mmCIF file of the N, C-alpha and C atoms, coordinates in Angstrom:
data_MODEL
# 
_entry.id   MODEL 
# 
loop_
_atom_site.group_PDB 
_atom_site.id 
_atom_site.type_symbol 
_atom_site.label_atom_id 
_atom_site.label_alt_id 
_atom_site.label_comp_id 
_atom_site.label_asym_id 
_atom_site.label_entity_id 
_atom_site.label_seq_id 
_atom_site.pdbx_PDB_ins_code 
_atom_site.Cartn_x 
_atom_site.Cartn_y 
_atom_site.Cartn_z 
_atom_site.occupancy 
_atom_site.B_iso_or_equiv 
_atom_site.pdbx_formal_charge 
_atom_site.auth_seq_id 
_atom_site.auth_comp_id 
_atom_site.auth_asym_id 
_atom_site.auth_atom_id 
_atom_site.pdbx_PDB_model_num 
ATOM 1   N N  . UNK A 1 1  ? -66.115 -43.527 -26.531 1.00 0.00 ? 1  UNK A N  1 
ATOM 2   C CA . UNK A 1 1  ? -66.061 -42.599 -25.418 1.00 0.00 ? 1  UNK A CA 1 
ATOM 3   C C  . UNK A 1 1  ? -67.266 -42.837 -24.501 1.00 0.00 ? 1  UNK A C  1 
ATOM 4   N N  . UNK A 1 2  ? -67.034 -42.778 -23.206 1.00 0.00 ? 2  UNK A N  1 
ATOM 5   C CA . UNK A 1 2  ? -68.066 -43.022 -22.204 1.00 0.00 ? 2  UNK A CA 1 
ATOM 6   C C  . UNK A 1 2  ? -68.725 -41.717 -21.817 1.00 0.00 ? 2  UNK A C  1 
ATOM 7   N N  . UNK A 1 3  ? -70.032 -41.758 -21.679 1.00 0.00 ? 3  UNK A N  1 
ATOM 8   C CA . UNK A 1 3  ? -70.821 -40.597 -21.285 1.00 0.00 ? 3  UNK A CA 1 
ATOM 9   C C  . UNK A 1 3  ? -70.502 -40.223 -19.840 1.00 0.00 ? 3  UNK A C  1 
ATOM 10  N N  . UNK A 1 4  ? -70.007 -39.002 -19.606 1.00 0.00 ? 4  UNK A N  1 
ATOM 11  C CA . UNK A 1 4  ? -69.653 -38.559 -18.257 1.00 0.00 ? 4  UNK A CA 1 
ATOM 12  C C  . UNK A 1 4  ? -70.861 -38.288 -17.379 1.00 0.00 ? 4  UNK A C  1 
ATOM 13  N N  . UNK A 1 5  ? -72.064 -38.301 -17.943 1.00 0.00 ? 5  UNK A N  1 
ATOM 14  C CA . UNK A 1 5  ? -73.247 -38.060 -17.126 1.00 0.00 ? 5  UNK A CA 1 
ATOM 15  C C  . UNK A 1 5  ? -73.706 -39.327 -16.403 1.00 0.00 ? 5  UNK A C  1 
ATOM 16  N N  . UNK A 1 6  ? -73.170 -40.483 -16.768 1.00 0.00 ? 6  UNK A N  1 
ATOM 17  C CA . UNK A 1 6  ? -73.507 -41.736 -16.082 1.00 0.00 ? 6  UNK A CA 1 
ATOM 18  C C  . UNK A 1 6  ? -72.661 -41.817 -14.819 1.00 0.00 ? 6  UNK A C  1 
ATOM 19  N N  . UNK A 1 7  ? -73.343 -41.885 -13.676 1.00 0.00 ? 7  UNK A N  1 
ATOM 20  C CA . UNK A 1 7  ? -72.654 -41.924 -12.394 1.00 0.00 ? 7  UNK A CA 1 
ATOM 21  C C  . UNK A 1 7  ? -72.721 -43.334 -11.804 1.00 0.00 ? 7  UNK A C  1 
ATOM 22  N N  . UNK A 1 8  ? -71.724 -43.663 -11.005 1.00 0.00 ? 8  UNK A N  1 
ATOM 23  C CA . UNK A 1 8  ? -71.660 -44.970 -10.356 1.00 0.00 ? 8  UNK A CA 1 
ATOM 24  C C  . UNK A 1 8  ? -71.360 -44.796 -8.875  1.00 0.00 ? 8  UNK A C  1 
ATOM 25  N N  . UNK A 1 9  ? -71.715 -45.825 -8.111  1.00 0.00 ? 9  UNK A N  1 
ATOM 26  C CA . UNK A 1 9  ? -71.311 -45.928 -6.709  1.00 0.00 ? 9  UNK A CA 1 
ATOM 27  C C  . UNK A 1 9  ? -70.200 -46.958 -6.717  1.00 0.00 ? 9  UNK A C  1 
ATOM 28  N N  . UNK A 1 10 ? -69.009 -46.577 -6.225  1.00 0.00 ? 10 UNK A N  1 
ATOM 29  C CA . UNK A 1 10 ? -67.848 -47.438 -6.404  1.00 0.00 ? 10 UNK A CA 1 
ATOM 30  C C  . UNK A 1 10 ? -67.034 -47.625 -5.133  1.00 0.00 ? 10 UNK A C  1 
ATOM 31  N N  . UNK A 1 11 ? -66.489 -48.820 -5.019  1.00 0.00 ? 11 UNK A N  1 
ATOM 32  C CA . UNK A 1 11 ? -65.494 -49.155 -4.001  1.00 0.00 ? 11 UNK A CA 1 
ATOM 33  C C  . UNK A 1 11 ? -64.173 -49.262 -4.770  1.00 0.00 ? 11 UNK A C  1 
ATOM 34  N N  . UNK A 1 12 ? -63.562 -48.110 -4.989  1.00 0.00 ? 12 UNK A N  1 
ATOM 35  C CA . UNK A 1 12 ? -62.411 -48.029 -5.888  1.00 0.00 ? 12 UNK A CA 1 
ATOM 36  C C  . UNK A 1 12 ? -61.121 -48.505 -5.231  1.00 0.00 ? 12 UNK A C  1 
ATOM 37  N N  . UNK A 1 13 ? -60.899 -48.138 -3.990  1.00 0.00 ? 13 UNK A N  1 
ATOM 38  C CA . UNK A 1 13 ? -59.607 -48.397 -3.359  1.00 0.00 ? 13 UNK A CA 1 
ATOM 39  C C  . UNK A 1 13 ? -59.411 -49.840 -2.912  1.00 0.00 ? 13 UNK A C  1 
ATOM 40  N N  . UNK A 1 14 ? -60.480 -50.489 -2.430  1.00 0.00 ? 14 UNK A N  1 
ATOM 41  C CA . UNK A 1 14 ? -60.301 -51.833 -1.882  1.00 0.00 ? 14 UNK A CA 1 
ATOM 42  C C  . UNK A 1 14 ? -60.744 -52.943 -2.824  1.00 0.00 ? 14 UNK A C  1 
ATOM 43  N N  . UNK A 1 15 ? -61.981 -52.897 -3.282  1.00 0.00 ? 15 UNK A N  1 
ATOM 44  C CA . UNK A 1 15 ? -62.540 -54.025 -4.036  1.00 0.00 ? 15 UNK A CA 1 
ATOM 45  C C  . UNK A 1 15 ? -62.543 -53.824 -5.549  1.00 0.00 ? 15 UNK A C  1 
ATOM 46  N N  . UNK A 1 16 ? -62.446 -52.574 -5.971  1.00 0.00 ? 16 UNK A N  1 
ATOM 47  C CA . UNK A 1 16 ? -62.472 -52.246 -7.405  1.00 0.00 ? 16 UNK A CA 1 
ATOM 48  C C  . UNK A 1 16 ? -63.755 -52.767 -8.065  1.00 0.00 ? 16 UNK A C  1 
ATOM 49  N N  . UNK A 1 17 ? -64.909 -52.433 -7.429  1.00 0.00 ? 17 UNK A N  1 
ATOM 50  C CA . UNK A 1 17 ? -66.225 -52.815 -7.929  1.00 0.00 ? 17 UNK A CA 1 
ATOM 51  C C  . UNK A 1 17 ? -67.132 -51.589 -7.944  1.00 0.00 ? 17 UNK A C  1 
ATOM 52  N N  . UNK A 1 18 ? -68.159 -51.647 -8.820  1.00 0.00 ? 18 UNK A N  1 
ATOM 53  C CA . UNK A 1 18 ? -69.104 -50.531 -8.883  1.00 0.00 ? 18 UNK A CA 1 
ATOM 54  C C  . UNK A 1 18 ? -70.478 -50.993 -9.340  1.00 0.00 ? 18 UNK A C  1 
ATOM 55  N N  . UNK A 1 19 ? -71.477 -50.136 -9.079  1.00 0.00 ? 19 UNK A N  1 
ATOM 56  C CA . UNK A 1 19 ? -72.820 -50.293 -9.636  1.00 0.00 ? 19 UNK A CA 1 
ATOM 57  C C  . UNK A 1 19 ? -73.222 -48.957 -10.240 1.00 0.00 ? 19 UNK A C  1 
ATOM 58  N N  . UNK A 1 20 ? -73.961 -49.013 -11.325 1.00 0.00 ? 20 UNK A N  1 
ATOM 59  C CA . UNK A 1 20 ? -74.425 -47.800 -12.003 1.00 0.00 ? 20 UNK A CA 1 
ATOM 60  C C  . UNK A 1 20 ? -75.629 -47.235 -11.263 1.00 0.00 ? 20 UNK A C  1 
ATOM 61  N N  . UNK A 1 21 ? -75.650 -45.918 -11.105 1.00 0.00 ? 21 UNK A N  1 
ATOM 62  C CA . UNK A 1 21 ? -76.779 -45.232 -10.487 1.00 0.00 ? 21 UNK A CA 1 
ATOM 63  C C  . UNK A 1 21 ? -77.774 -44.902 -11.593 1.00 0.00 ? 21 UNK A C  1 
ATOM 64  N N  . UNK A 1 22 ? -78.993 -45.414 -11.452 1.00 0.00 ? 22 UNK A N  1 
ATOM 65  C CA . UNK A 1 22 ? -80.056 -45.168 -12.430 1.00 0.00 ? 22 UNK A CA 1 
ATOM 66  C C  . UNK A 1 22 ? -81.203 -44.475 -11.714 1.00 0.00 ? 22 UNK A C  1 
ATOM 67  N N  . UNK A 1 23 ? -81.315 -43.147 -11.842 1.00 0.00 ? 23 UNK A N  1 
ATOM 68  C CA . UNK A 1 23 ? -82.350 -42.413 -11.112 1.00 0.00 ? 23 UNK A CA 1 
ATOM 69  C C  . UNK A 1 23 ? -83.776 -42.714 -11.574 1.00 0.00 ? 23 UNK A C  1 
ATOM 70  N N  . UNK A 1 24 ? -83.934 -43.366 -12.709 1.00 0.00 ? 24 UNK A N  1 
ATOM 71  C CA . UNK A 1 24 ? -85.271 -43.663 -13.235 1.00 0.00 ? 24 UNK A CA 1 
ATOM 72  C C  . UNK A 1 24 ? -85.794 -45.011 -12.739 1.00 0.00 ? 24 UNK A C  1 
ATOM 73  N N  . UNK A 1 25 ? -84.904 -45.954 -12.482 1.00 0.00 ? 25 UNK A N  1 
ATOM 74  C CA . UNK A 1 25 ? -85.279 -47.311 -12.079 1.00 0.00 ? 25 UNK A CA 1 
ATOM 75  C C  . UNK A 1 25 ? -85.482 -47.383 -10.557 1.00 0.00 ? 25 UNK A C  1 
ATOM 76  N N  . UNK A 1 26 ? -86.706 -47.647 -10.090 1.00 0.00 ? 26 UNK A N  1 
ATOM 77  C CA . UNK A 1 26 ? -86.952 -47.702 -8.645  1.00 0.00 ? 26 UNK A CA 1 
ATOM 78  C C  . UNK A 1 26 ? -86.241 -48.871 -7.956  1.00 0.00 ? 26 UNK A C  1 
ATOM 79  N N  . UNK A 1 27 ? -85.939 -49.932 -8.681  1.00 0.00 ? 27 UNK A N  1 
ATOM 80  C CA . UNK A 1 27 ? -85.222 -51.072 -8.093  1.00 0.00 ? 27 UNK A CA 1 
ATOM 81  C C  . UNK A 1 27 ? -83.739 -50.794 -7.907  1.00 0.00 ? 27 UNK A C  1 
ATOM 82  N N  . UNK A 1 28 ? -83.246 -49.749 -8.568  1.00 0.00 ? 28 UNK A N  1 
ATOM 83  C CA . UNK A 1 28 ? -81.832 -49.430 -8.485  1.00 0.00 ? 28 UNK A CA 1 
ATOM 84  C C  . UNK A 1 28 ? -81.414 -49.062 -7.067  1.00 0.00 ? 28 UNK A C  1 
ATOM 85  N N  . UNK A 1 29 ? -82.297 -48.422 -6.300  1.00 0.00 ? 29 UNK A N  1 
ATOM 86  C CA . UNK A 1 29 ? -81.948 -48.054 -4.933  1.00 0.00 ? 29 UNK A CA 1 
ATOM 87  C C  . UNK A 1 29 ? -81.694 -49.291 -4.079  1.00 0.00 ? 29 UNK A C  1 
ATOM 88  N N  . UNK A 1 30 ? -82.461 -50.367 -4.312  1.00 0.00 ? 30 UNK A N  1 
ATOM 89  C CA . UNK A 1 30 ? -82.217 -51.628 -3.609  1.00 0.00 ? 30 UNK A CA 1 
ATOM 90  C C  . UNK A 1 30 ? -80.828 -52.170 -3.941  1.00 0.00 ? 30 UNK A C  1 
ATOM 91  N N  . UNK A 1 31 ? -80.461 -52.070 -5.199  1.00 0.00 ? 31 UNK A N  1 
ATOM 92  C CA . UNK A 1 31 ? -79.152 -52.536 -5.655  1.00 0.00 ? 31 UNK A CA 1 
ATOM 93  C C  . UNK A 1 31 ? -78.033 -51.729 -5.001  1.00 0.00 ? 31 UNK A C  1 
ATOM 94  N N  . UNK A 1 32 ? -78.201 -50.419 -4.949  1.00 0.00 ? 32 UNK A N  1 
ATOM 95  C CA . UNK A 1 32 ? -77.198 -49.549 -4.331  1.00 0.00 ? 32 UNK A CA 1 
ATOM 96  C C  . UNK A 1 32 ? -77.089 -49.850 -2.839  1.00 0.00 ? 32 UNK A C  1 
ATOM 97  N N  . UNK A 1 33 ? -78.226 -50.044 -2.173  1.00 0.00 ? 33 UNK A N  1 
ATOM 98  C CA . UNK A 1 33 ? -78.199 -50.372 -0.745  1.00 0.00 ? 33 UNK A CA 1 
ATOM 99  C C  . UNK A 1 33 ? -77.468 -51.688 -0.491  1.00 0.00 ? 33 UNK A C  1 
ATOM 100 N N  . UNK A 1 34 ? -77.711 -52.691 -1.332  1.00 0.00 ? 34 UNK A N  1 
ATOM 101 C CA . UNK A 1 34 ? -77.028 -53.980 -1.204  1.00 0.00 ? 34 UNK A CA 1 
ATOM 102 C C  . UNK A 1 34 ? -75.521 -53.801 -1.417  1.00 0.00 ? 34 UNK A C  1 
ATOM 103 N N  . UNK A 1 35 ? -75.155 -53.013 -2.409  1.00 0.00 ? 35 UNK A N  1 
ATOM 104 C CA . UNK A 1 35 ? -73.743 -52.735 -2.684  1.00 0.00 ? 35 UNK A CA 1 
ATOM 105 C C  . UNK A 1 35 ? -73.088 -52.070 -1.473  1.00 0.00 ? 35 UNK A C  1 
ATOM 106 N N  . UNK A 1 36 ? -73.769 -51.079 -0.894  1.00 0.00 ? 36 UNK A N  1 
ATOM 107 C CA . UNK A 1 36 ? -73.212 -50.366 0.248   1.00 0.00 ? 36 UNK A CA 1 
ATOM 108 C C  . UNK A 1 36 ? -73.109 -51.265 1.481   1.00 0.00 ? 36 UNK A C  1 
ATOM 109 N N  . UNK A 1 37 ? -74.055 -52.176 1.665   1.00 0.00 ? 37 UNK A N  1 
ATOM 110 C CA . UNK A 1 37 ? -73.962 -53.117 2.788   1.00 0.00 ? 37 UNK A CA 1 
ATOM 111 C C  . UNK A 1 37 ? -72.780 -54.066 2.589   1.00 0.00 ? 37 UNK A C  1 
ATOM 112 N N  . UNK A 1 38 ? -72.595 -54.529 1.362   1.00 0.00 ? 38 UNK A N  1 
ATOM 113 C CA . UNK A 1 38 ? -71.485 -55.433 1.059   1.00 0.00 ? 38 UNK A CA 1 
ATOM 114 C C  . UNK A 1 38 ? -70.141 -54.755 1.315   1.00 0.00 ? 38 UNK A C  1 
ATOM 115 N N  . UNK A 1 39 ? -70.076 -53.462 1.077   1.00 0.00 ? 39 UNK A N  1 
ATOM 116 C CA . UNK A 1 39 ? -68.821 -52.709 1.195   1.00 0.00 ? 39 UNK A CA 1 
ATOM 117 C C  . UNK A 1 39 ? -68.794 -51.831 2.438   1.00 0.00 ? 39 UNK A C  1 
ATOM 118 N N  . UNK A 1 40 ? -69.576 -52.209 3.447   1.00 0.00 ? 40 UNK A N  1 
ATOM 119 C CA . UNK A 1 40 ? -69.615 -51.448 4.695   1.00 0.00 ? 40 UNK A CA 1 
ATOM 120 C C  . UNK A 1 40 ? -68.204 -51.311 5.279   1.00 0.00 ? 40 UNK A C  1 
ATOM 121 N N  . UNK A 1 41 ? -67.837 -50.097 5.635   1.00 0.00 ? 41 UNK A N  1 
ATOM 122 C CA . UNK A 1 41 ? -66.517 -49.839 6.184   1.00 0.00 ? 41 UNK A CA 1 
ATOM 123 C C  . UNK A 1 41 ? -65.462 -49.520 5.148   1.00 0.00 ? 41 UNK A C  1 
ATOM 124 N N  . UNK A 1 42 ? -65.776 -49.704 3.891   1.00 0.00 ? 42 UNK A N  1 
ATOM 125 C CA . UNK A 1 42 ? -64.858 -49.363 2.807   1.00 0.00 ? 42 UNK A CA 1 
ATOM 126 C C  . UNK A 1 42 ? -65.125 -47.921 2.370   1.00 0.00 ? 42 UNK A C  1 
ATOM 127 N N  . UNK A 1 43 ? -64.110 -47.225 1.886   1.00 0.00 ? 43 UNK A N  1 
ATOM 128 C CA . UNK A 1 43 ? -64.364 -45.885 1.350   1.00 0.00 ? 43 UNK A CA 1 
ATOM 129 C C  . UNK A 1 43 ? -65.084 -45.996 -0.005  1.00 0.00 ? 43 UNK A C  1 
ATOM 130 N N  . UNK A 1 44 ? -66.312 -45.483 -0.075  1.00 0.00 ? 44 UNK A N  1 
ATOM 131 C CA . UNK A 1 44 ? -67.099 -45.516 -1.302  1.00 0.00 ? 44 UNK A CA 1 
ATOM 132 C C  . UNK A 1 44 ? -67.150 -44.121 -1.907  1.00 0.00 ? 44 UNK A C  1 
ATOM 133 N N  . UNK A 1 45 ? -67.350 -44.067 -3.208  1.00 0.00 ? 45 UNK A N  1 
ATOM 134 C CA . UNK A 1 45 ? -67.422 -42.791 -3.910  1.00 0.00 ? 45 UNK A CA 1 
ATOM 135 C C  . UNK A 1 45 ? -68.517 -42.827 -4.956  1.00 0.00 ? 45 UNK A C  1 
ATOM 136 N N  . UNK A 1 46 ? -69.125 -41.683 -5.193  1.00 0.00 ? 46 UNK A N  1 
ATOM 137 C CA . UNK A 1 46 ? -70.054 -41.507 -6.305  1.00 0.00 ? 46 UNK A CA 1 
ATOM 138 C C  . UNK A 1 46 ? -69.302 -40.692 -7.350  1.00 0.00 ? 46 UNK A C  1 
ATOM 139 N N  . UNK A 1 47 ? -69.003 -41.349 -8.472  1.00 0.00 ? 47 UNK A N  1 
ATOM 140 C CA . UNK A 1 47 ? -68.141 -40.745 -9.490  1.00 0.00 ? 47 UNK A CA 1 
ATOM 141 C C  . UNK A 1 47 ? -68.642 -41.100 -10.887 1.00 0.00 ? 47 UNK A C  1 
ATOM 142 N N  . UNK A 1 48 ? -68.163 -40.387 -11.914 1.00 0.00 ? 48 UNK A N  1 
ATOM 143 C CA . UNK A 1 48 ? -68.558 -40.726 -13.286 1.00 0.00 ? 48 UNK A CA 1 
ATOM 144 C C  . UNK A 1 48 ? -68.032 -42.110 -13.692 1.00 0.00 ? 48 UNK A C  1 
ATOM 145 N N  . UNK A 1 49 ? -68.827 -42.801 -14.488 1.00 0.00 ? 49 UNK A N  1 
ATOM 146 C CA . UNK A 1 49 ? -68.446 -44.118 -14.991 1.00 0.00 ? 49 UNK A CA 1 
ATOM 147 C C  . UNK A 1 49 ? -67.090 -44.084 -15.692 1.00 0.00 ? 49 UNK A C  1 
ATOM 148 N N  . UNK A 1 50 ? -66.799 -43.002 -16.373 1.00 0.00 ? 50 UNK A N  1 
ATOM 149 C CA . UNK A 1 50 ? -65.539 -42.901 -17.125 1.00 0.00 ? 50 UNK A CA 1 
ATOM 150 C C  . UNK A 1 50 ? -64.314 -43.044 -16.229 1.00 0.00 ? 50 UNK A C  1 
ATOM 151 N N  . UNK A 1 51 ? -64.447 -42.756 -14.928 1.00 0.00 ? 51 UNK A N  1 
ATOM 152 C CA . UNK A 1 51 ? -63.307 -42.857 -14.019 1.00 0.00 ? 51 UNK A CA 1 
ATOM 153 C C  . UNK A 1 51 ? -63.020 -44.283 -13.563 1.00 0.00 ? 51 UNK A C  1 
ATOM 154 N N  . UNK A 1 52 ? -63.985 -45.191 -13.708 1.00 0.00 ? 52 UNK A N  1 
ATOM 155 C CA . UNK A 1 52 ? -63.776 -46.562 -13.242 1.00 0.00 ? 52 UNK A CA 1 
ATOM 156 C C  . UNK A 1 52 ? -63.814 -47.599 -14.363 1.00 0.00 ? 52 UNK A C  1 
ATOM 157 N N  . UNK A 1 53 ? -64.329 -47.231 -15.524 1.00 0.00 ? 53 UNK A N  1 
ATOM 158 C CA . UNK A 1 53 ? -64.453 -48.168 -16.637 1.00 0.00 ? 53 UNK A CA 1 
ATOM 159 C C  . UNK A 1 53 ? -63.075 -48.714 -17.009 1.00 0.00 ? 53 UNK A C  1 
ATOM 160 N N  . UNK A 1 54 ? -62.962 -50.038 -17.036 1.00 0.00 ? 54 UNK A N  1 
ATOM 161 C CA . UNK A 1 54 ? -61.701 -50.679 -17.367 1.00 0.00 ? 54 UNK A CA 1 
ATOM 162 C C  . UNK A 1 54 ? -60.801 -50.891 -16.161 1.00 0.00 ? 54 UNK A C  1 
ATOM 163 N N  . UNK A 1 55 ? -61.116 -50.236 -15.041 1.00 0.00 ? 55 UNK A N  1 
ATOM 164 C CA . UNK A 1 55 ? -60.311 -50.360 -13.824 1.00 0.00 ? 55 UNK A CA 1 
ATOM 165 C C  . UNK A 1 55 ? -61.060 -51.154 -12.754 1.00 0.00 ? 55 UNK A C  1 
ATOM 166 N N  . UNK A 1 56 ? -62.373 -50.951 -12.716 1.00 0.00 ? 56 UNK A N  1 
ATOM 167 C CA . UNK A 1 56 ? -63.215 -51.618 -11.732 1.00 0.00 ? 56 UNK A CA 1 
ATOM 168 C C  . UNK A 1 56 ? -64.225 -52.518 -12.437 1.00 0.00 ? 56 UNK A C  1 
ATOM 169 N N  . UNK A 1 57 ? -64.784 -53.460 -11.674 1.00 0.00 ? 57 UNK A N  1 
ATOM 170 C CA . UNK A 1 57 ? -65.733 -54.427 -12.216 1.00 0.00 ? 57 UNK A CA 1 
ATOM 171 C C  . UNK A 1 57 ? -67.162 -54.021 -11.868 1.00 0.00 ? 57 UNK A C  1 
ATOM 172 N N  . UNK A 1 58 ? -68.057 -54.083 -12.849 1.00 0.00 ? 58 UNK A N  1 
ATOM 173 C CA . UNK A 1 58 ? -69.483 -53.850 -12.615 1.00 0.00 ? 58 UNK A CA 1 
ATOM 174 C C  . UNK A 1 58 ? -70.056 -55.127 -11.998 1.00 0.00 ? 58 UNK A C  1 
ATOM 175 N N  . UNK A 1 59 ? -70.615 -55.003 -10.786 1.00 0.00 ? 59 UNK A N  1 
ATOM 176 C CA . UNK A 1 59 ? -71.129 -56.177 -10.074 1.00 0.00 ? 59 UNK A CA 1 
ATOM 177 C C  . UNK A 1 59 ? -72.660 -56.170 -9.977  1.00 0.00 ? 59 UNK A C  1 
ATOM 178 N N  . UNK A 1 60 ? -73.321 -55.403 -10.840 1.00 0.00 ? 60 UNK A N  1 
ATOM 179 C CA . UNK A 1 60 ? -74.781 -55.317 -10.796 1.00 0.00 ? 60 UNK A CA 1 
ATOM 180 C C  . UNK A 1 60 ? -75.449 -56.668 -10.979 1.00 0.00 ? 60 UNK A C  1 
ATOM 181 N N  . UNK A 1 61 ? -75.002 -57.451 -11.944 1.00 0.00 ? 61 UNK A N  1 
ATOM 182 C CA . UNK A 1 61 ? -75.633 -58.752 -12.200 1.00 0.00 ? 61 UNK A CA 1 
ATOM 183 C C  . UNK A 1 61 ? -75.501 -59.681 -11.006 1.00 0.00 ? 61 UNK A C  1 
ATOM 184 N N  . UNK A 1 62 ? -74.353 -59.674 -10.357 1.00 0.00 ? 62 UNK A N  1 
ATOM 185 C CA . UNK A 1 62 ? -74.147 -60.523 -9.196  1.00 0.00 ? 62 UNK A CA 1 
ATOM 186 C C  . UNK A 1 62 ? -75.065 -60.113 -8.051  1.00 0.00 ? 62 UNK A C  1 
ATOM 187 N N  . UNK A 1 63 ? -75.171 -58.804 -7.799  1.00 0.00 ? 63 UNK A N  1 
ATOM 188 C CA . UNK A 1 63 ? -76.037 -58.318 -6.721  1.00 0.00 ? 63 UNK A CA 1 
ATOM 189 C C  . UNK A 1 63 ? -77.503 -58.494 -7.072  1.00 0.00 ? 63 UNK A C  1 
ATOM 190 N N  . UNK A 1 64 ? -77.855 -58.240 -8.319  1.00 0.00 ? 64 UNK A N  1 
ATOM 191 C CA . UNK A 1 64 ? -79.247 -58.331 -8.748  1.00 0.00 ? 64 UNK A CA 1 
ATOM 192 C C  . UNK A 1 64 ? -79.791 -59.752 -8.549  1.00 0.00 ? 64 UNK A C  1 
ATOM 193 N N  . UNK A 1 65 ? -78.993 -60.743 -8.896  1.00 0.00 ? 65 UNK A N  1 
ATOM 194 C CA . UNK A 1 65 ? -79.458 -62.123 -8.759  1.00 0.00 ? 65 UNK A CA 1 
ATOM 195 C C  . UNK A 1 65 ? -79.584 -62.519 -7.286  1.00 0.00 ? 65 UNK A C  1 
ATOM 196 N N  . UNK A 1 66 ? -78.824 -61.881 -6.401  1.00 0.00 ? 66 UNK A N  1 
ATOM 197 C CA . UNK A 1 66 ? -78.943 -62.198 -4.975  1.00 0.00 ? 66 UNK A CA 1 
ATOM 198 C C  . UNK A 1 66 ? -80.145 -61.498 -4.339  1.00 0.00 ? 66 UNK A C  1 
ATOM 199 N N  . UNK A 1 67 ? -80.633 -60.421 -4.965  1.00 0.00 ? 67 UNK A N  1 
ATOM 200 C CA . UNK A 1 67 ? -81.795 -59.699 -4.435  1.00 0.00 ? 67 UNK A CA 1 
ATOM 201 C C  . UNK A 1 67 ? -83.090 -60.323 -4.930  1.00 0.00 ? 67 UNK A C  1 
ATOM 202 N N  . UNK A 1 68 ? -83.154 -60.613 -6.248  1.00 0.00 ? 68 UNK A N  1 
ATOM 203 C CA . UNK A 1 68 ? -84.421 -61.033 -6.851  1.00 0.00 ? 68 UNK A CA 1 
ATOM 204 C C  . UNK A 1 68 ? -84.379 -62.455 -7.269  1.00 0.00 ? 68 UNK A C  1 
# 
């Protein structure tokens, strides 16, 4: 079972991709900003991980390597 307290920023309708929101990690905001720029113009949502797990792809590693 997935913890419903874990939230993600997701492009559910068009790209089916998401990044996890980590309020403790200061670098996470850079990752979220990059995700939002990549999905500019797409409807984005902040939702629990349980709603996208298995349906959408986590793209954190792909974005992280392009930032750092």
